[in-house]
C-alpha positions as CSV (number, residue, x, y, z in Angstrom):
1,M,28.4,-52.7,44.7
2,A,24.7,-52.2,44.3
3,R,22.4,-51.9,47.3
4,G,20.5,-55.0,48.4
5,H,18.4,-56.5,51.2
6,L,18.3,-59.9,53.0
7,G,16.5,-62.6,51.1
8,P,14.4,-65.5,52.6
9,A,17.4,-67.5,53.7
10,G,19.2,-64.5,55.3
11,E,21.8,-64.2,52.5
12,P,22.3,-60.8,51.1
13,H,20.4,-60.4,47.9
14,F,21.8,-57.8,45.5
15,Q,19.8,-55.8,42.9
16,P,21.0,-53.5,40.2
17,R,20.7,-49.8,40.8
18,Q,17.3,-48.5,39.8
19,L,16.5,-45.1,38.2
20,R,14.9,-42.7,40.7
21,F,12.7,-39.9,39.5
22,P,11.1,-37.3,41.6
23,K,7.3,-37.7,41.5
24,R,6.8,-34.4,39.7
25,Q,9.4,-35.3,37.0
26,L,8.1,-38.7,35.9
27,P,8.0,-38.9,32.2
28,A,4.7,-39.7,30.5
29,G,4.0,-43.5,30.4
30,V,6.2,-44.5,33.4
31,W,4.5,-46.5,36.1
32,R,5.6,-47.7,39.6
33,A,5.9,-51.4,40.0
34,P,5.4,-52.4,43.7
35,G,7.7,-55.1,45.0
36,P,7.6,-57.3,48.1
37,G,9.3,-55.6,51.0
38,R,10.5,-52.6,49.1
39,P,9.0,-49.3,48.1
40,S,7.6,-48.7,44.7
41,Q,10.4,-47.9,42.2
42,P,10.0,-46.0,39.0
43,E,10.6,-48.0,35.9
44,V,11.1,-47.0,32.3
45,P,8.8,-48.9,30.0
46,R,10.5,-51.2,27.6
47,P,10.2,-50.3,23.9
48,K,8.1,-52.6,21.8
49,P,9.9,-54.8,19.3
50,G,10.8,-52.8,16.2
51,A,10.0,-49.4,17.8
52,P,12.7,-46.8,17.9
53,G,14.4,-46.3,21.3
54,P,14.3,-43.1,23.3
55,A,16.2,-40.2,22.0
56,P,19.6,-39.6,23.6
57,P,19.6,-36.7,26.1
58,G,20.7,-33.4,24.6
59,P,23.4,-31.2,26.0
60,R,22.7,-29.3,29.2
61,P,21.6,-25.7,28.4
62,R,24.2,-23.1,29.3
63,P,23.3,-20.0,31.3
64,A,22.3,-17.1,29.2
65,T,25.3,-15.2,30.5
66,A,27.6,-17.8,28.9
67,L,26.5,-16.8,25.4
68,I,27.9,-13.3,25.7
69,R,31.5,-12.7,26.4
70,A,32.5,-10.1,28.9
71,G,32.4,-6.7,27.4
72,S,30.9,-7.8,24.0
73,A,27.5,-7.2,22.6
74,P,25.1,-10.0,21.6
75,R,25.2,-11.2,18.0
76,P,22.4,-10.1,15.8
77,P,19.8,-12.7,15.0
78,R,20.2,-14.6,11.8
79,Q,17.8,-13.9,8.9
80,V,15.1,-16.4,8.5
81,Q,14.4,-17.8,5.1
82,Q,10.8,-17.6,4.0
83,S,8.8,-20.8,3.7
84,R,7.1,-22.1,0.6
85,A,3.7,-21.1,1.9
86,G,4.5,-17.4,1.5
87,R,5.2,-16.7,5.2
88,A,8.4,-16.7,7.1
89,P,8.6,-18.5,10.4
90,D,9.0,-15.2,12.2
91,G,5.6,-14.0,10.8
92,A,6.9,-11.8,7.9
93,S,5.0,-12.3,4.7
94,R,6.2,-12.3,1.1
95,P,4.1,-11.6,-2.1
96,T,2.1,-14.5,-3.3
97,M,-0.8,-14.8,-5.7
98,G,-3.3,-14.2,-2.9
99,N,-1.8,-11.3,-0.9
100,S,-3.5,-8.0,-1.3
101,A,-1.7,-4.7,-1.9
102,S,-0.8,-2.6,1.2
103,R,-2.2,0.7,-0.2
104,N,-5.8,1.6,0.3
105,D,-5.8,5.1,-1.1
106,F,-4.0,7.4,-3.5
107,E,-1.0,9.5,-2.5
108,W,-2.6,12.9,-1.9
109,V,-0.3,15.9,-2.1
110,Y,-0.9,19.6,-1.8
111,T,1.8,20.9,-4.0
112,D,1.9,21.8,-7.7
113,Q,3.4,19.4,-10.2
114,P,7.2,19.6,-10.3
115,H,7.4,20.1,-14.1
116,T,6.3,23.7,-14.1
117,Q,9.0,25.0,-11.8
118,R,11.7,22.9,-13.4
119,R,10.7,24.1,-16.9
120,K,11.2,27.7,-15.7
121,E,14.6,27.1,-14.2
122,I,15.9,25.2,-17.3
123,L,14.7,27.8,-19.7
124,A,16.2,30.6,-17.6
125,K,19.6,28.7,-17.5
126,Y,19.5,27.2,-21.1
127,P,17.4,29.4,-23.4
128,A,18.8,27.5,-26.4
129,I,16.3,24.7,-25.6
130,K,13.6,26.8,-27.2
131,A,15.2,25.9,-30.5
132,L,14.1,22.3,-30.0
133,M,10.5,23.3,-30.0
134,R,10.0,22.8,-33.7
135,P,8.2,20.2,-35.8
136,D,9.7,16.9,-36.5
137,P,9.8,16.3,-40.3
138,R,10.5,12.6,-39.9
139,L,7.3,11.9,-38.0
140,K,4.9,11.9,-41.0
141,W,7.1,9.5,-42.9
142,A,7.5,7.2,-40.0
143,V,3.7,7.1,-39.7
144,L,3.3,6.4,-43.4
145,V,5.8,3.5,-43.3
146,L,4.1,1.9,-40.2
147,V,0.6,2.1,-41.8
148,L,1.8,0.5,-45.0
149,V,3.6,-2.2,-43.1
150,Q,0.3,-3.1,-41.3
151,M,-1.6,-3.1,-44.6
152,L,0.9,-5.5,-46.1
153,A,0.6,-7.7,-43.0
154,C,-3.2,-7.7,-43.5
155,W,-2.7,-9.1,-46.9
156,L,-0.2,-11.7,-45.7
157,V,-2.4,-13.1,-42.8
158,R,-5.5,-13.6,-44.8
159,G,-4.6,-17.3,-45.3
160,L,-3.0,-18.0,-41.9
161,A,-4.3,-20.4,-39.3
162,W,-5.9,-18.6,-36.3
163,R,-3.3,-19.7,-33.9
164,W,-0.5,-18.2,-36.1
165,L,-2.6,-15.1,-36.7
166,L,-2.8,-14.4,-33.0
167,F,0.9,-15.2,-32.5
168,W,2.0,-12.6,-35.2
169,A,-0.6,-10.2,-33.8
170,Y,1.2,-10.2,-30.5
171,A,4.8,-10.6,-31.6
172,F,4.7,-8.2,-34.6
173,G,1.4,-6.4,-35.0
174,G,1.3,-5.5,-31.3
175,C,4.6,-3.7,-31.6
176,V,3.6,-1.8,-34.8
177,N,0.2,-0.7,-33.5
178,H,1.6,0.3,-30.1
179,S,4.2,2.4,-31.9
180,L,1.4,4.0,-34.0
181,T,-0.5,5.0,-30.8
182,L,2.7,6.7,-29.5
183,A,3.0,8.5,-32.9
184,I,-0.6,9.7,-32.3
185,H,0.6,10.9,-28.9
186,D,3.4,12.9,-30.5
187,I,1.0,14.3,-33.1
188,S,-1.4,15.4,-30.4
189,H,1.3,17.9,-29.4
190,N,1.4,19.2,-33.0
191,A,4.8,17.7,-33.4
192,A,4.4,16.8,-37.1
193,F,3.4,20.1,-38.7
194,G,3.6,22.6,-35.8
195,T,1.0,24.6,-34.0
196,G,0.2,26.7,-37.0
197,C,-1.1,23.7,-38.9
198,A,-3.4,22.1,-36.4
199,A,-5.8,20.6,-39.0
200,R,-2.9,18.7,-40.7
201,N,-1.8,17.3,-37.4
202,R,-5.4,16.1,-36.7
203,W,-5.8,14.4,-40.0
204,L,-2.4,12.7,-39.8
205,A,-3.5,11.3,-36.4
206,V,-6.6,9.9,-38.1
207,F,-4.5,8.3,-40.8
208,A,-2.2,6.8,-38.1
209,N,-5.3,5.5,-36.4
210,L,-6.3,3.3,-39.3
211,P,-4.4,0.1,-38.3
212,V,-5.5,0.4,-34.7
213,G,-9.0,-0.8,-35.8
214,V,-11.1,1.4,-33.4
215,P,-11.4,5.3,-33.5
216,Y,-9.1,6.7,-30.9
217,A,-6.9,9.6,-32.1
218,A,-9.4,12.5,-31.8
219,S,-10.6,11.5,-28.3
220,F,-7.0,11.0,-27.1
221,K,-6.0,14.5,-28.0
222,K,-9.0,16.0,-26.2
223,Y,-8.1,14.3,-22.9
224,H,-4.3,14.3,-23.2
225,V,-4.2,18.1,-22.8
226,D,-5.7,17.7,-19.4
227,H,-3.2,15.1,-18.4
228,H,-0.4,17.6,-18.9
229,R,-2.2,20.7,-17.5
230,Y,-3.7,18.9,-14.5
231,L,-1.2,16.1,-13.8
232,G,-2.8,13.8,-11.1
233,G,-5.8,16.1,-10.9
234,D,-8.8,14.6,-9.1
235,G,-11.6,14.2,-11.6
236,L,-9.5,15.8,-14.4
237,D,-6.6,13.5,-15.2
238,V,-8.2,10.4,-16.7
239,D,-4.8,8.7,-16.8
240,V,-5.2,8.0,-13.0
241,P,-7.2,4.9,-12.2
242,T,-10.6,5.1,-10.5
243,R,-11.2,4.1,-6.9
244,L,-13.0,1.0,-8.0
245,E,-9.8,-0.1,-9.9
246,G,-7.7,0.6,-6.9
247,W,-10.0,-1.3,-4.5
248,F,-10.6,-4.4,-6.7
249,F,-7.2,-4.9,-8.4
250,C,-5.2,-5.3,-5.2
251,T,-3.8,-8.8,-5.4
252,P,-1.1,-10.1,-7.8
253,A,-3.6,-12.2,-9.8
254,R,-6.0,-9.2,-10.1
255,K,-3.3,-6.8,-11.0
256,L,-2.2,-9.1,-13.8
257,L,-5.7,-9.1,-15.1
258,W,-5.7,-5.3,-14.9
259,L,-2.7,-5.2,-17.1
260,V,-4.3,-7.5,-19.6
261,L,-7.4,-5.3,-19.7
262,Q,-5.6,-1.9,-19.9
263,P,-7.0,-1.0,-23.4
264,F,-10.5,-1.2,-22.0
265,F,-9.8,0.8,-18.9
266,Y,-8.0,3.6,-20.9
267,S,-11.0,3.7,-23.3
268,L,-13.8,3.6,-20.8
269,R,-12.3,5.6,-17.9
270,P,-12.7,9.1,-19.5
271,L,-16.5,8.4,-19.8
272,C,-16.7,7.8,-16.0
273,V,-14.2,10.3,-14.6
274,H,-14.5,13.3,-16.8
275,P,-17.1,13.0,-19.6
276,K,-16.9,15.6,-22.4
277,A,-19.2,16.5,-25.3
278,V,-18.5,14.7,-28.5
279,T,-16.6,16.8,-31.0
280,R,-16.9,17.0,-34.8
281,M,-13.5,15.6,-35.2
282,E,-14.4,12.6,-33.1
283,V,-17.3,11.9,-35.4
284,L,-15.1,12.2,-38.5
285,N,-12.5,9.9,-36.9
286,T,-15.2,7.3,-36.3
287,L,-16.6,7.5,-39.8
288,V,-13.2,7.2,-41.4
289,Q,-12.2,4.3,-39.2
290,L,-15.4,2.3,-40.0
291,A,-14.9,2.9,-43.7
292,A,-11.3,1.6,-43.5
293,D,-12.4,-1.5,-41.5
294,L,-15.2,-2.3,-44.0
295,A,-12.8,-1.8,-47.0
296,I,-10.3,-4.3,-45.5
297,F,-13.1,-6.8,-44.8
298,A,-14.4,-6.5,-48.3
299,L,-10.9,-6.9,-49.9
300,W,-9.4,-9.7,-47.7
301,G,-12.0,-11.1,-45.5
302,L,-12.4,-11.3,-41.7
303,K,-8.9,-12.5,-40.7
304,P,-7.1,-9.2,-41.5
305,V,-9.7,-7.2,-39.4
306,V,-9.3,-9.6,-36.5
307,Y,-5.5,-9.3,-36.9
308,L,-5.6,-5.5,-36.5
309,L,-7.9,-5.6,-33.5
310,A,-5.9,-8.3,-31.9
311,S,-2.7,-6.4,-32.5
312,S,-4.2,-3.4,-30.7
313,F,-5.6,-5.4,-27.8
314,L,-2.6,-7.6,-27.2
315,G,0.0,-4.9,-27.9
316,L,-1.6,-2.4,-25.5
317,G,-2.3,-5.1,-22.8
318,L,0.2,-7.4,-21.2
319,H,3.1,-6.6,-23.6
320,P,6.7,-5.5,-23.0
321,I,6.2,-2.1,-24.6
322,S,3.1,-1.6,-22.4
323,G,5.4,-1.3,-19.4
324,H,5.6,2.4,-20.2
325,F,2.0,2.9,-19.1
326,V,3.1,1.9,-15.5
327,A,6.6,3.2,-15.6
328,E,5.6,6.8,-16.4
329,H,3.6,7.9,-13.4
330,Y,3.1,5.1,-10.9
331,M,4.9,5.9,-7.6
332,F,7.8,3.4,-7.3
333,L,9.5,5.8,-5.0
334,K,7.8,8.1,-2.6
335,G,8.1,11.8,-3.6
336,H,8.5,11.1,-7.3
337,E,5.5,10.9,-9.7
338,T,7.2,10.9,-13.1
339,Y,10.0,8.6,-14.2
340,S,12.1,8.2,-17.4
341,Y,13.4,5.2,-19.2
342,Y,16.5,5.5,-21.4
343,G,16.6,2.0,-22.8
344,P,16.5,0.7,-26.4
345,L,12.7,0.4,-26.7
346,N,12.7,4.2,-27.2
347,W,13.8,3.5,-30.7
348,I,10.4,2.1,-31.7
349,T,8.3,4.3,-29.3
350,F,9.2,7.8,-30.4
351,N,11.3,8.3,-27.2
352,V,8.2,8.1,-24.9
353,G,10.6,6.8,-22.3
354,Y,12.0,10.3,-21.9
355,H,8.9,11.1,-19.9
356,V,10.2,13.5,-17.3
357,E,11.7,15.6,-20.1
358,H,8.4,15.3,-22.1
359,H,6.4,16.7,-19.2
360,D,8.9,19.5,-18.7
361,F,8.6,20.4,-22.4
362,P,5.5,19.0,-24.1
363,S,6.0,21.0,-27.2
364,I,9.4,19.4,-28.0
365,P,9.0,16.4,-30.3
366,G,10.1,13.0,-29.0
367,Y,13.0,12.9,-31.5
368,N,14.6,15.9,-29.7
369,L,13.9,14.9,-26.1
370,P,17.4,13.2,-25.7
371,L,18.9,16.6,-26.5
372,V,17.1,18.1,-23.5
373,R,18.8,15.7,-21.1
374,K,22.1,16.3,-22.9
375,I,21.9,20.1,-22.5
376,A,20.7,20.1,-18.9
377,P,22.0,16.8,-17.3
378,E,22.1,18.2,-13.8
379,Y,18.3,18.4,-13.8
380,Y,17.8,14.7,-14.9
381,D,20.7,12.5,-14.1
382,H,20.0,12.4,-10.4
383,L,16.3,11.5,-10.7
384,P,15.2,7.9,-10.3
385,Q,14.8,6.1,-13.6
386,H,13.6,2.7,-14.9
387,H,16.0,0.4,-16.7
388,S,13.5,-2.3,-18.0
389,W,9.8,-2.0,-18.8
390,V,9.5,-5.8,-18.3
391,K,10.9,-5.4,-14.8
392,V,8.4,-2.6,-14.2
393,L,5.5,-5.0,-15.0
394,W,6.9,-7.7,-12.8
395,D,7.3,-5.3,-9.8
396,F,3.9,-3.9,-10.4
397,V,2.3,-7.3,-10.1
398,F,4.3,-8.8,-7.2
399,E,5.1,-5.7,-5.0
400,D,2.5,-5.1,-2.3
401,S,3.2,-1.3,-2.4
402,L,2.3,-1.0,-6.1
403,G,-1.1,-1.2,-7.7
404,P,-3.7,1.2,-9.2
405,Y,-3.7,3.2,-6.0
406,A,0.1,4.0,-6.3
407,R,-0.5,7.3,-8.0
408,V,-0.1,10.9,-6.8
409,K,-3.3,12.9,-6.8
410,R,-4.0,16.6,-6.1
411,V,-7.0,18.9,-6.3
412,Y,-6.9,21.6,-8.9
413,R,-9.0,24.8,-9.2
414,L,-10.4,24.6,-12.7
415,A,-9.2,27.2,-15.1
416,K,-11.6,30.0,-16.1
417,D,-12.0,28.6,-19.6
418,G,-13.6,25.5,-18.1
419,L,-10.9,23.0,-19.3
């Protein structure tokens, strides 16, 4: 029976039991209603019509010791899924289009490049590899076919709409022109006619340069020698991005733009990092290229010239084959500065994916590089390798640890000949 008190007539007057709250625990909004002859009692405000009622009380929290059984270790915390905003509830961040790369400098090392020592060991163990250092007779015919294919494409696109011209420039012409630039890379190592016929190799490179639209072959050879001799050399290897590139292109959106503009950076970087005097062969290369562009314009008009230039710009920019630019020397794994790719795209890129093997033996043509790995598998099978150039481009854009700064650099003492 509930407590009560005597009413006006002396009869007992009963009241329902009231909720009692200590003063310090009154919920917000509760007020004390004074009554005649009784102390003020706490009352819970009535909810307004249509408003939701108070939430039911939750379970009483158990002591912390009850969560751990006797003699057992506490369970590890569950992994928290990241939120849509790019940040997990526990504070961990994930790559988004606004996050900046975590590197703020190159990876400086004080050791020589690994290819020199590995070359000595392999030649000492497998001297038969020297037989692979011979010209590739197929190279000149492959270049001839690719140049003729692009000339035929120039004739075919002269009546295309602009949108279809750009489509075929990316889908077809970009592959052909990129393949020709890699043929020029092979020819720069005298792979077509051998070291005894250097002039023939240079002119074949100029011929392979014709569909590219801009003079490129002679300058490439001049700087590519330094790339092999001074791999990662500060101020010598123009394949390494500049500090300005590393500082600015540090977010996914900017790194994507950097990939699109790769042809311009590869063309202009040598002039800033390690300028050299213009050679006679570079002048001849420029004159021959201008004459070829004017001849194509006179024969078939403007669209074929735009097709060739667009093929080079699009094919060397954000293109699946262009993944080899990043895959070759960007530091995906600490302690490794050169990586190989053994996938099917090697069939149209003169085996440029065999890049560790190529730096170990630059005088071996690309056609013979798979034989190097076959002869000495214990030197290559354990090394990290790429399986997809498209995946390389994706990781480069969205991984914080990757960017133009993700390159190994070292300081070389210049050779006595001044190279």
